[in-house]
C-alpha positions in Angstrom: 15.8 58.6 313.1 14.1 60.2 316.0 15.5 62.8 318.5 14.5 63.0 322.1 13.8 66.6 323.4 15.6 67.7 326.5 13.8 66.9 329.7 13.8 69.3 332.6 16.3 67.0 334.3 18.7 67.1 331.3 18.4 70.8 331.0 19.1 71.1 334.7 22.2 69.1 334.4 23.4 71.1 331.4 22.9 74.3 333.3 24.7 73.0 336.3 27.6 72.0 334.1 27.7 75.5 332.7 27.6 77.1 336.0 30.5 74.8 337.2 32.6 76.0 334.2 31.8 79.6 334.8 32.6 79.1 338.6 35.9 77.5 337.7 37.0 80.3 335.5 36.0 82.9 338.1 37.8 80.8 340.8 40.9 80.8 338.6 41.4 84.5 339.2 43.2 84.9 342.5 42.2 87.9 344.6 45.7 89.3 344.4 45.4 89.4 340.5 42.1 91.1 340.8 43.6 93.7 343.3 46.7 94.4 341.1 44.6 94.8 337.9 42.2 97.1 339.6 44.9 99.2 341.1 46.8 99.6 337.8 43.6 100.7 336.0 42.8 103.1 338.7 46.3 104.6 338.6 46.0 104.9 334.7 42.6 106.6 335.1 44.0 109.0 337.6 47.0 109.8 335.4 44.7 110.8 332.6 42.0 112.6 334.6 44.4 114.8 336.7 45.3 117.1 333.9 41.6 117.5 332.9 40.7 118.2 336.6 43.5 120.8 336.9 42.3 122.6 333.7 38.6 122.7 334.9 39.6 124.0 338.4 41.9 126.7 337.2 39.7 127.8 334.5 37.4 129.1 337.3 40.0 131.4 338.9 41.1 135.0 338.6 44.7 135.7 337.7 45.5 136.4 341.3 44.0 133.1 342.5 46.0 131.2 339.9 49.2 132.2 341.7 47.9 132.5 345.3 46.0 129.1 345.7 46.7 125.6 345.1 46.3 124.4 341.5 44.1 121.5 342.5 41.5 123.5 344.5 39.1 126.3 343.7 39.9 130.0 344.4 38.1 132.5 346.4 35.6 133.2 343.7 34.1 131.2 340.8 34.9 133.2 337.6 34.4 130.5 334.9 31.8 132.5 332.9 33.9 135.7 333.0 37.0 133.8 332.0 35.3 132.2 329.0 33.9 135.5 328.0 37.4 137.0 328.2 38.8 134.2 326.1 36.2 134.7 323.5 36.8 138.5 323.3 40.6 138.7 323.7 42.7 140.1 320.9 39.7 141.3 319.0 37.9 137.9 319.3 40.8 135.9 317.7 40.0 132.7 319.6 36.8 131.7 317.7 38.9 132.2 314.5 41.5 129.7 315.8 38.6 127.3 316.7 37.2 127.6 313.3 40.5 127.0 311.7 41.1 123.9 313.9 37.6 122.6 312.8 38.5 123.2 309.2 41.8 121.5 309.4 40.5 118.5 311.4 37.2 118.1 309.8 38.2 118.3 306.1 41.5 116.5 306.8 40.0 113.6 308.7 37.2 113.0 306.3 39.4 113.1 303.2 42.3 111.2 304.8 39.9 108.5 306.0 38.5 108.1 302.5 41.9 107.8 300.8 43.2 105.5 303.6 40.1 103.2 303.3 40.3 103.1 299.4 44.1 102.4 299.6 43.6 99.8 302.3 40.7 98.1 300.4 43.0 98.0 297.2 45.9 96.5 299.2 43.7 93.8 300.8 41.6 92.7 297.8 43.8 93.3 294.6 46.9 91.6 293.5 49.5 93.8 291.5 53.2 93.9 291.1 55.0 95.6 293.9 52.2 95.0 296.4 54.5 93.8 299.2 56.8 96.8 298.6 53.8 99.2 299.0 52.8 97.4 302.1 56.2 97.6 303.6 56.3 101.4 302.7 53.0 101.9 304.5 54.4 100.2 307.6 57.5 102.4 307.4 55.2 105.5 307.3 53.4 104.3 310.4 56.8 104.3 312.3 57.9 107.7 311.1 56.8 110.5 313.5 55.1 113.6 312.0 57.7 115.9 313.5 60.5 114.2 311.4 58.6 115.2 308.2 57.7 118.8 309.1 60.9 120.4 308.0 61.2 118.6 304.7 57.4 119.5 304.1 58.2 123.1 304.8 61.0 123.3 302.2 58.8 121.5 299.7 55.8 123.8 300.2 58.1 126.8 300.3 59.3 125.9 296.8 55.8 126.1 295.3 54.6 129.1 297.4 52.1 127.4 299.6 53.5 128.1 303.0 51.4 130.4 305.3 48.3 129.1 303.7 45.5 126.7 304.7 46.8 124.3 302.1 50.2 123.9 303.9 48.3 122.3 306.9 45.6 120.6 305.1 47.5 118.7 302.3 49.9 116.9 304.8 46.8 116.0 306.9 45.4 114.0 304.0 47.9 111.3 304.5 47.4 108.8 307.2 49.7 105.7 307.0 48.2 104.2 310.2 44.7 104.7 308.8 45.7 102.9 305.5 47.3 100.1 307.5 44.2 99.7 309.8 41.9 99.8 306.8 43.9 97.0 304.9 43.8 94.8 307.9 40.1 95.3 308.4 39.2 95.0 304.8 41.0 91.7 304.5 39.0 90.3 307.4 35.6 91.9 307.0 35.0 91.6 303.2 34.7 88.1 301.8 36.1 87.6 298.2 33.0 85.7 297.3 30.9 88.9 297.9 33.0 90.8 295.5 32.9 88.0 292.9 29.1 87.9 293.1 29.0 91.6 292.5 31.3 91.4 289.4 29.1 88.5 288.1 26.1 90.9 288.4 28.0 93.4 286.4 28.9 95.9 289.0 32.0 98.0 288.3 35.0 98.1 290.6 34.2 101.6 291.8 30.6 100.7 292.5 31.8 97.5 294.3 33.9 99.7 296.6 31.3 102.3 297.3 28.2 100.1 297.4 29.5 96.8 298.9 32.9 97.4 300.6 32.2 100.7 302.4 29.2 99.5 304.3 31.3 96.6 305.6 34.1 99.0 306.7 32.0 101.4 308.8 33.6 100.5 312.1 37.1 100.9 310.6 36.0 104.3 309.0 34.7 105.7 312.2 38.0 104.5 314.0 40.2 106.2 311.4 38.2 109.4 311.5 38.4 109.6 315.3 42.2 109.0 315.3 42.8 111.4 312.4 40.6 114.2 313.8 42.3 114.0 317.2 45.8 113.9 315.7 45.1 117.0 313.5 43.4 118.9 316.3 46.4 118.4 318.6 48.9 118.9 315.9 51.3 121.7 316.9 54.7 121.3 315.2 53.4 121.4 311.6 51.4 124.6 311.9 54.3 126.1 313.8 56.7 125.5 310.9 54.1 126.4 308.1 52.2 129.4 309.4 53.1 133.0 310.2 49.8 134.6 310.0 48.0 134.6 313.3 44.6 134.4 311.6 45.5 131.0 310.2 46.5 129.5 313.5 44.9 126.5 315.0 44.0 126.5 318.7 47.2 124.7 319.6 49.4 127.4 318.1 47.3 130.3 319.2 47.3 129.1 322.9 51.1 128.7 322.7 51.2 132.3 321.4 49.2 133.5 324.4 51.4 131.5 326.8 54.5 133.2 325.4 53.1 136.6 326.5 52.6 135.5 330.2 56.1 136.8 331.3 55.2 140.4 330.7 51.3 140.1 330.9 50.4 137.7 333.7 46.6 137.8 332.7 47.4 135.7 329.7 47.7 132.8 332.1 44.0 133.1 332.7 43.3 133.3 328.9 45.5 130.4 328.3 43.9 128.1 330.9 40.3 129.1 329.8 41.3 128.5 326.1 42.6 125.0 327.0 39.4 124.1 328.7 37.4 125.3 325.6 39.8 123.3 323.4 39.2 119.9 324.8 35.3 120.2 324.7 35.0 119.3 321.0 37.3 116.3 321.4 35.4 115.2 324.4 32.1 115.4 322.6 33.6 113.6 319.5 34.8 110.7 321.6 31.7 110.3 323.6 29.6 110.2 320.4 31.9 107.8 318.5 33.1 105.6 321.3 30.7 102.7 320.7 31.7 102.7 317.0 35.4 102.8 318.0 34.9 99.9 320.4 33.1 98.0 317.7 35.9 98.7 315.2 38.5 97.2 317.5 36.5 94.1 318.5 34.5 93.3 315.4 37.2 90.8 313.9 37.2 88.9 317.2 33.5 88.1 317.2 33.0 87.0 313.5 32.2 83.4 313.3 
């Protein structure tokens, strides 16, 4: 049986049909729909960018300009460098200590929480065991429970074993990520074929080696996604450190900045320190998101492009 190669005329007709289909899809979008969608996206972008703009602008002002000028425009002088220097040296240089504490809580917590979540999600997706559906329902319940609802019970628990006002009181709760476990279970079920695992078992690879050598490389997009969400969540966590910590040297940035804000009624210069500290506090998150965003997008869309 012979096949006839495409002639230029046939190829031209195919391209024309393809162009017609693309044009039909584009024509299906009314101008009104395009305008509405663009307007909604613009409003959402402005909503998220306005606080960032406000912090950047006001971090350049003196204390007098903070109260004497509009919050959305620069003051009479540009004092950003001096303000940052004041933030880093205030209270005996306590802000770098808060930043280091936040990095410890967020860095260690996000990495370990991600590993535990991915291991648990892989087990839920690829193993059968009694009570699996109950465990899965328990994980879903954990996703729906806000962290603030568990802060006080955790305080009483840690207080009974003498771990309050320590690094452990913030680190240990950060190691649990129900959302990460749920995401890892969904992704592992779609990204890791059972045949691949069976082939590894036939070759004599143990279960732990299967997870580390075969499963983990397939789960990289999900891993990066969970790390990003967990890091941001721990970095921005306020209520748990507030309940657990009394020593200022153990504070993360969120609690430290709130401590400065509480002093603004009697010491107005702390407004300037609080705004400058807020600007410095978002820089690590911005860098992390910019570096990991391509992996994050890949993690969300990987399942939709697998053939």
